[in-house]
N, CA, C and O atoms as CSV, one atom per row, in Angstrom:
chain,resi,resn,atom,element,x,y,z
A,1,GLY,N,N,-2.387,-6.313,17.923
A,1,GLY,CA,C,-2.823,-6.016,16.568
A,1,GLY,C,C,-1.662,-5.610,15.691
A,1,GLY,O,O,-1.492,-6.151,14.598
A,2,GLY,N,N,-0.845,-4.652,16.157
A,2,GLY,CA,C,0.267,-4.185,15.336
A,2,GLY,C,C,1.306,-5.262,15.108
A,2,GLY,O,O,1.850,-5.391,14.012
A,3,ALA,N,N,1.579,-6.035,16.147
A,3,ALA,CA,C,2.565,-7.111,16.015
A,3,ALA,C,C,2.060,-8.177,15.058
A,3,ALA,O,O,2.825,-8.732,14.269
A,4,LEU,N,N,0.774,-8.457,15.135
A,4,LEU,CA,C,0.188,-9.432,14.219
A,4,LEU,C,C,0.294,-8.947,12.786
A,4,LEU,O,O,0.661,-9.710,11.892
A,5,GLY,N,N,-0.026,-7.683,12.566
A,5,GLY,CA,C,0.072,-7.109,11.219
A,5,GLY,C,C,1.489,-7.170,10.699
A,5,GLY,O,O,1.716,-7.474,9.528
A,6,ALA,N,N,2.442,-6.882,11.564
A,6,ALA,CA,C,3.846,-6.917,11.154
A,6,ALA,C,C,4.263,-8.341,10.815
A,6,ALA,O,O,4.978,-8.567,9.839
A,7,GLY,N,N,3.818,-9.298,11.616
A,7,GLY,CA,C,4.150,-10.700,11.347
A,7,GLY,C,C,3.546,-11.169,10.044
A,7,GLY,O,O,4.202,-11.843,9.250
A,8,GLY,N,N,2.283,-10.809,9.826
A,8,GLY,CA,C,1.624,-11.167,8.577
A,8,GLY,C,C,2.315,-10.513,7.402
A,8,GLY,O,O,2.387,-11.080,6.311
A,9,GLY,N,N,2.821,-9.317,7.631
A,9,GLY,CA,C,3.526,-8.602,6.569
A,9,GLY,C,C,4.779,-9.316,6.137
A,9,GLY,O,O,5.156,-9.271,4.966
A,10,ALA,N,N,5.432,-9.978,7.076
A,10,ALA,CA,C,6.651,-10.714,6.733
A,10,ALA,C,C,6.330,-11.868,5.801
A,10,ALA,O,O,7.127,-12.210,4.927
A,11,LEU,N,N,5.154,-12.472,5.990
A,11,LEU,CA,C,4.764,-13.602,5.144
A,11,LEU,C,C,4.441,-13.172,3.723
A,11,LEU,O,O,4.875,-13.808,2.762
A,12,VAL,N,N,3.677,-12.089,3.590
A,12,VAL,CA,C,3.280,-11.630,2.260
A,12,VAL,C,C,4.287,-10.654,1.687
A,12,VAL,O,O,4.263,-10.343,0.496
A,13,GLY,N,N,5.158,-10.181,2.533
A,13,GLY,CA,C,6.064,-9.122,2.152
A,13,GLY,C,C,6.833,-9.344,0.879
A,13,GLY,O,O,7.073,-8.395,0.131
A,14,SER,N,N,7.226,-10.568,0.611
A,14,SER,CA,C,8.106,-10.787,-0.536
A,14,SER,C,C,7.472,-10.368,-1.857
A,14,SER,O,O,8.159,-9.801,-2.706
A,15,SER,N,N,6.184,-10.631,-2.054
A,15,SER,CA,C,5.562,-10.274,-3.332
A,15,SER,C,C,5.477,-8.761,-3.496
A,15,SER,O,O,5.776,-8.238,-4.569
A,16,TRP,N,N,5.068,-8.049,-2.436
A,16,TRP,CA,C,4.989,-6.605,-2.609
A,16,TRP,C,C,6.308,-5.909,-2.389
A,16,TRP,O,O,6.489,-4.784,-2.853
A,17,ASP,N,N,7.241,-6.542,-1.693
A,17,ASP,CA,C,8.594,-5.968,-1.612
A,17,ASP,C,C,9.202,-5.900,-3.012
A,17,ASP,O,O,9.821,-4.902,-3.382
A,18,GLN,N,N,9.019,-6.968,-3.782
A,18,GLN,CA,C,9.542,-6.983,-5.156
A,18,GLN,C,C,8.851,-5.899,-5.983
A,18,GLN,O,O,9.502,-5.171,-6.731
A,19,GLN,N,N,7.535,-5.799,-5.843
A,19,GLN,CA,C,6.786,-4.773,-6.574
A,19,GLN,C,C,7.290,-3.387,-6.185
A,19,GLN,O,O,7.499,-2.529,-7.041
A,20,ASP,N,N,7.483,-3.177,-4.871
A,20,ASP,CA,C,7.968,-1.885,-4.398
A,20,ASP,C,C,9.340,-1.568,-4.976
A,20,ASP,O,O,9.589,-0.440,-5.404
A,21,GLN,N,N,10.235,-2.556,-4.993
A,21,GLN,CA,C,11.589,-2.326,-5.515
A,21,GLN,C,C,11.556,-2.000,-7.000
A,21,GLN,O,O,12.261,-1.098,-7.453
A,22,GLN,N,N,10.750,-2.721,-7.755
A,22,GLN,CA,C,10.645,-2.459,-9.196
A,22,GLN,C,C,10.037,-1.084,-9.451
A,22,GLN,O,O,10.483,-0.358,-10.339
A,23,ALA,N,N,9.018,-0.729,-8.671
A,23,ALA,CA,C,8.362,0.569,-8.855
A,23,ALA,C,C,9.315,1.713,-8.536
A,23,ALA,O,O,9.285,2.748,-9.201
A,24,LYS,N,N,10.161,1.535,-7.524
A,24,LYS,CA,C,11.128,2.581,-7.148
A,24,LYS,C,C,12.113,2.857,-8.288
A,24,LYS,O,O,12.594,3.980,-8.443
A,25,VAL,N,N,12.407,1.826,-9.081
A,25,VAL,CA,C,13.329,1.999,-10.203
A,25,VAL,C,C,12.723,2.952,-11.231
A,25,VAL,O,O,13.415,3.825,-11.755
A,26,SER,N,N,11.434,2.786,-11.519
A,26,SER,CA,C,10.805,3.626,-12.542
A,26,SER,C,C,10.196,4.911,-11.973
A,26,SER,O,O,9.915,5.845,-12.723
A,27,ASN,N,N,9.989,4.963,-10.650
A,27,ASN,CA,C,9.384,6.148,-10.036
A,27,ASN,C,C,10.009,6.344,-8.653
A,27,ASN,O,O,9.634,5.676,-7.690
A,28,ALA,N,N,10.956,7.259,-8.571
A,28,ALA,CA,C,11.673,7.499,-7.316
A,28,ALA,C,C,10.751,8.010,-6.210
A,28,ALA,O,O,11.091,7.909,-5.032
A,29,ASN,N,N,9.588,8.559,-6.573
A,29,ASN,CA,C,8.644,9.092,-5.586
A,29,ASN,C,C,7.598,8.086,-5.143
A,29,ASN,O,O,6.741,8.412,-4.322
A,30,TYR,N,N,7.650,6.864,-5.671
A,30,TYR,CA,C,6.684,5.801,-5.377
A,30,TYR,C,C,6.466,5.647,-3.869
A,30,TYR,O,O,7.423,5.632,-3.095
A,31,VAL,N,N,5.196,5.532,-3.459
A,31,VAL,CA,C,4.860,5.319,-2.050
A,31,VAL,C,C,4.753,3.808,-1.816
A,31,VAL,O,O,3.833,3.174,-2.334
A,32,PRO,N,N,5.669,3.224,-1.051
A,32,PRO,CA,C,5.649,1.769,-0.829
A,32,PRO,C,C,4.386,1.297,-0.107
A,32,PRO,O,O,3.794,2.037,0.677
A,33,ILE,N,N,3.989,0.069,-0.381
A,33,ILE,CA,C,2.819,-0.523,0.255
A,33,ILE,C,C,2.988,-0.524,1.775
A,33,ILE,O,O,2.026,-0.288,2.506
A,34,SER,N,N,4.196,-0.787,2.249
A,34,SER,CA,C,4.434,-0.777,3.703
A,34,SER,C,C,4.187,0.604,4.299
A,34,SER,O,O,3.719,0.715,5.432
A,35,ALA,N,N,4.499,1.662,3.542
A,35,ALA,CA,C,4.267,3.031,4.023
A,35,ALA,C,C,2.770,3.317,4.099
A,35,ALA,O,O,2.314,3.997,5.018
A,36,ILE,N,N,2.008,2.803,3.141
A,36,ILE,CA,C,0.560,2.991,3.159
A,36,ILE,C,C,-0.038,2.246,4.356
A,36,ILE,O,O,-0.936,2.756,5.026
A,37,ALA,N,N,0.469,1.034,4.620
A,37,ALA,CA,C,0.010,0.275,5.787
A,37,ALA,C,C,0.327,1.042,7.071
A,37,ALA,O,O,-0.499,1.086,7.982
A,38,SER,N,N,1.502,1.639,7.150
A,38,SER,CA,C,1.878,2.422,8.335
A,38,SER,C,C,0.960,3.622,8.514
A,38,SER,O,O,0.537,3.934,9.627
A,39,MET,N,N,0.653,4.297,7.395
A,39,MET,CA,C,-0.247,5.450,7.477
A,39,MET,C,C,-1.628,5.017,7.954
A,39,MET,O,O,-2.273,5.722,8.730
A,40,GLY,N,N,-2.081,3.846,7.483
A,40,GLY,CA,C,-3.368,3.312,7.923
A,40,GLY,C,C,-3.373,3.037,9.421
A,40,GLY,O,O,-4.327,3.386,10.116
A,41,MET,N,N,-2.312,2.412,9.917
A,41,MET,CA,C,-2.210,2.102,11.346
A,41,MET,C,C,-2.166,3.380,12.189
A,41,MET,O,O,-2.659,3.402,13.316
A,42,GLN,N,N,-1.579,4.432,11.640
A,42,GLN,CA,C,-1.459,5.696,12.373
A,42,GLN,C,C,-2.730,6.542,12.273
A,42,GLN,O,O,-2.827,7.602,12.891
A,43,GLY,N,N,-3.699,6.069,11.494
A,43,GLY,CA,C,-4.958,6.789,11.380
A,43,GLY,C,C,-4.921,7.989,10.447
A,43,GLY,O,O,-5.721,8.912,10.591
A,44,ALA,N,N,-3.993,7.983,9.487
A,44,ALA,CA,C,-3.932,9.089,8.521
A,44,ALA,C,C,-5.248,9.143,7.741
A,44,ALA,O,O,-5.797,8.099,7.388
A,45,PRO,N,N,-5.758,10.349,7.467
A,45,PRO,CA,C,-7.005,10.467,6.698
A,45,PRO,C,C,-6.843,9.885,5.284
A,45,PRO,O,O,-5.777,9.969,4.674
A,46,ASP,N,N,-7.931,9.296,4.791
A,46,ASP,CA,C,-7.918,8.733,3.435
A,46,ASP,C,C,-7.427,9.751,2.422
A,46,ASP,O,O,-6.643,9.421,1.532
A,47,SER,N,N,-7.891,10.999,2.556
A,47,SER,CA,C,-7.543,12.033,1.576
A,47,SER,C,C,-6.033,12.267,1.528
A,47,SER,O,O,-5.485,12.559,0.465
A,48,VAL,N,N,-5.364,12.142,2.664
A,48,VAL,CA,C,-3.903,12.335,2.711
A,48,VAL,C,C,-3.202,11.184,1.990
A,48,VAL,O,O,-2.295,11.402,1.187
A,49,ILE,N,N,-3.635,9.959,2.286
A,49,ILE,CA,C,-2.998,8.786,1.658
A,49,ILE,C,C,-3.245,8.800,0.154
A,49,ILE,O,O,-2.316,8.603,-0.629
A,50,ILE,N,N,-4.488,9.031,-0.252
A,50,ILE,CA,C,-4.830,9.057,-1.681
A,50,ILE,C,C,-4.098,10.206,-2.375
A,50,ILE,O,O,-3.640,10.062,-3.508
A,51,GLY,N,N,-3.991,11.335,-1.695
A,51,GLY,CA,C,-3.255,12.471,-2.254
A,51,GLY,C,C,-1.798,12.122,-2.520
A,51,GLY,O,O,-1.246,12.486,-3.559
A,52,ASP,N,N,-1.173,11.410,-1.573
A,52,ASP,CA,C,0.222,10.977,-1.758
A,52,ASP,C,C,0.344,10.048,-2.963
A,52,ASP,O,O,1.265,10.182,-3.769
A,53,ILE,N,N,-0.586,9.112,-3.079
A,53,ILE,CA,C,-0.563,8.153,-4.192
A,53,ILE,C,C,-0.683,8.902,-5.522
A,53,ILE,O,O,0.080,8.647,-6.454
A,54,GLN,N,N,-1.637,9.819,-5.605
A,54,GLN,CA,C,-1.874,10.554,-6.854
A,54,GLN,C,C,-0.724,11.502,-7.169
A,54,GLN,O,O,-0.273,11.581,-8.312
A,55,ARG,N,N,-0.255,12.218,-6.158
A,55,ARG,CA,C,0.818,13.209,-6.363
A,55,ARG,C,C,2.107,12.544,-6.865
A,55,ARG,O,O,2.840,13.121,-7.668
A,56,THR,N,N,2.370,11.332,-6.383
A,56,THR,CA,C,3.617,10.660,-6.744
A,56,THR,C,C,3.487,9.784,-7.990
A,56,THR,O,O,4.486,9.272,-8.495
A,57,GLY,N,N,2.262,9.611,-8.486
A,57,GLY,CA,C,2.067,8.764,-9.665
A,57,GLY,C,C,2.346,7.301,-9.386
A,57,GLY,O,O,2.703,6.551,-10.295
A,58,SER,N,N,2.186,6.888,-8.134
A,58,SER,CA,C,2.428,5.490,-7.763
A,58,SER,C,C,1.380,4.588,-8.398
A,58,SER,O,O,0.203,4.942,-8.463
A,59,VAL,N,N,1.812,3.417,-8.869
A,59,VAL,CA,C,0.923,2.443,-9.492
A,59,VAL,C,C,1.068,1.125,-8.740
A,59,VAL,O,O,2.180,0.693,-8.435
A,60,TYR,N,N,-0.070,0.489,-8.443
A,60,TYR,CA,C,-0.071,-0.747,-7.655
A,60,TYR,C,C,-0.778,-1.879,-8.383
A,60,TYR,O,O,-1.758,-1.671,-9.099
A,61,GLN,N,N,-0.254,-3.080,-8.181
A,61,GLN,CA,C,-0.897,-4.309,-8.639
A,61,GLN,C,C,-1.147,-5.127,-7.382
A,61,GLN,O,O,-0.261,-5.840,-6.910
A,62,LEU,N,N,-2.354,-5.021,-6.843
A,62,LEU,CA,C,-2.651,-5.653,-5.565
A,62,LEU,C,C,-3.269,-7.028,-5.757
A,62,LEU,O,O,-4.224,-7.192,-6.515
A,63,ASP,N,N,-2.711,-8.018,-5.058
A,63,ASP,CA,C,-3.335,-9.335,-5.031
A,63,ASP,C,C,-4.135,-9.452,-3.738
A,63,ASP,O,O,-4.072,-8.564,-2.888
A,64,SER,N,N,-4.880,-10.532,-3.585
A,64,SER,CA,C,-5.763,-10.665,-2.420
A,64,SER,C,C,-4.980,-10.671,-1.109
A,64,SER,O,O,-5.457,-10.132,-0.111
A,65,GLU,N,N,-3.796,-11.265,-1.091
A,65,GLU,CA,C,-2.992,-11.285,0.136
A,65,GLU,C,C,-2.574,-9.874,0.536
A,65,GLU,O,O,-2.605,-9.526,1.717
A,66,THR,N,N,-2.185,-9.068,-0.437
A,66,THR,CA,C,-1.768,-7.692,-0.153
A,66,THR,C,C,-2.959,-6.871,0.323
A,66,THR,O,O,-2.828,-6.068,1.247
A,67,ILE,N,N,-4.123,-7.064,-0.299
A,67,ILE,CA,C,-5.327,-6.358,0.129
A,67,ILE,C,C,-5.670,-6.733,1.571
A,67,ILE,O,O,-6.010,-5.865,2.375
A,68,ASN,N,N,-5.581,-8.017,1.898
A,68,ASN,CA,C,-5.843,-8.449,3.279
A,68,ASN,C,C,-4.848,-7.815,4.245
A,68,ASN,O,O,-5.226,-7.380,5.333
A,69,PHE,N,N,-3.574,-7.762,3.849
A,69,PHE,CA,C,-2.545,-7.128,4.681
A,69,PHE,C,C,-2.899,-5.667,4.936
A,69,PHE,O,O,-2.810,-5.190,6.067
A,70,LEU,N,N,-3.299,-4.957,3.884
A,70,LEU,CA,C,-3.658,-3.545,4.026
A,70,LEU,C,C,-4.854,-3.381,4.965
A,70,LEU,O,O,-4.860,-2.495,5.820
A,71,LYS,N,N,-5.868,-4.240,4.802
A,71,LYS,CA,C,-7.057,-4.157,5.659
A,71,LYS,C,C,-6.699,-4.447,7.116
A,71,LYS,O,O,-7.233,-3.809,8.023
A,72,GLN,N,N,-5.802,-5.403,7.345
A,72,GLN,CA,C,-5.367,-5.716,8.715
A,72,GLN,C,C,-4.663,-4.520,9.342
A,72,GLN,O,O,-4.643,-4.370,10.564
A,73,ASN,N,N,-4.091,-3.678,8.506
A,73,ASN,CA,C,-3.374,-2.496,8.984
A,73,ASN,C,C,-4.231,-1.237,8.901
A,73,ASN,O,O,-3.721,-0.119,8.837
A,74,LYS,N,N,-5.562,-1.451,8.904
A,74,LYS,CA,C,-6.538,-0.366,8.999
A,74,LYS,C,C,-6.541,0.586,7.799
A,74,LYS,O,O,-6.920,1.750,7.931
A,75,VAL,N,N,-6.121,0.094,6.633
A,75,VAL,CA,C,-6.225,0.895,5.404
A,75,VAL,C,C,-7.666,0.721,4.900
A,75,VAL,O,O,-8.149,-0.403,4.760
A,76,SER,N,N,-8.335,1.827,4.635
A,76,SER,CA,C,-9.755,1.787,4.267
A,76,SER,C,C,-9.975,1.236,2.857
A,76,SER,O,O,-9.065,1.203,2.027
A,77,ASP,N,N,-11.220,0.804,2.618
A,77,ASP,CA,C,-11.602,0.337,1.283
A,77,ASP,C,C,-11.446,1.459,0.261
A,77,ASP,O,O,-11.104,1.207,-0.895
A,78,ARG,N,N,-11.694,2.691,0.684
A,78,ARG,CA,C,-11.568,3.841,-0.230
A,78,ARG,C,C,-10.127,3.970,-0.736
A,78,ARG,O,O,-9.896,4.208,-1.922
A,79,VAL,N,N,-9.162,3.809,0.177
A,79,VAL,CA,C,-7.752,3.897,-0.215
A,79,VAL,C,C,-7.383,2.703,-1.093
A,79,VAL,O,O,-6.691,2.862,-2.099
A,80,ILE,N,N,-7.840,1.514,-0.719
A,80,ILE,CA,C,-7.545,0.311,-1.518
A,80,ILE,C,C,-8.128,0.460,-2.920
A,80,ILE,O,O,-7.474,0.109,-3.903
A,81,ASP,N,N,-9.359,0.979,-3.021
A,81,ASP,CA,C,-9.962,1.214,-4.346
A,81,ASP,C,C,-9.122,2.195,-5.158
A,81,ASP,O,O,-8.939,2.007,-6.360
A,82,ALA,N,N,-8.609,3.245,-4.505
A,82,ALA,CA,C,-7.766,4.226,-5.197
A,82,ALA,C,C,-6.474,3.561,-5.678
A,82,ALA,O,O,-5.985,3.858,-6.768
A,83,MET,N,N,-5.930,2.664,-4.860
A,83,MET,CA,C,-4.706,1.947,-5.260
A,83,MET,C,C,-4.997,1.038,-6.457
A,83,MET,O,O,-4.214,0.994,-7.405
A,84,LEU,N,N,-6.117,0.316,-6.417
A,84,LEU,CA,C,-6.489,-0.564,-7.518
A,84,LEU,C,C,-6.703,0.241,-8.811
A,84,LEU,O,O,-6.365,-0.222,-9.901
A,85,ALA,N,N,-7.261,1.433,-8.678
A,85,ALA,CA,C,-7.542,2.278,-9.844
A,85,ALA,C,C,-6.268,2.728,-10.555
A,85,ALA,O,O,-6.298,3.038,-11.746
A,86,THR,N,N,-5.142,2.765,-9.826
A,86,THR,CA,C,-3.893,3.215,-10.454
A,86,THR,C,C,-3.430,2.253,-11.535
A,86,THR,O,O,-2.702,2.646,-12.446
A,87,ASN,N,N,-3.841,1.005,-11.443
A,87,ASN,CA,C,-3.401,-0.005,-12.400
A,87,ASN,C,C,-4.306,-0.070,-13.615
A,87,ASN,O,O,-4.044,-0.851,-14.529
A,88,ARG,N,N,-5.359,0.726,-13.652
A,88,ARG,CA,C,-6.305,0.711,-14.772
A,88,ARG,C,C,-6.021,1.792,-15.789
A,88,ARG,O,O,-6.675,1.869,-16.829
A,89,LYS,N,N,-5.034,2.635,-15.483
A,89,LYS,CA,C,-4.756,3.786,-16.361
A,89,LYS,C,C,-3.992,3.348,-17.595
A,89,LYS,O,O,-3.670,4.176,-18.447
């Protein structure tokens, strides 16, 4: 499972790697999508992940491939919804 997620991440990685790099320029505290996927795989509680996103002011523009990547890495719908909500502000 983890190896598959990592392999899939390499395929989609370029679109969110660019997003992560651009976000880091404007927000040094930005939580990268790969870090959220890692937290999901490690079983971090939703409240911890969402708290990190809110505390750091991270903003995400998720496409369907990135959402699928997050789900493959056990990131909950609640966290994905919170990530999507950051782009509506």
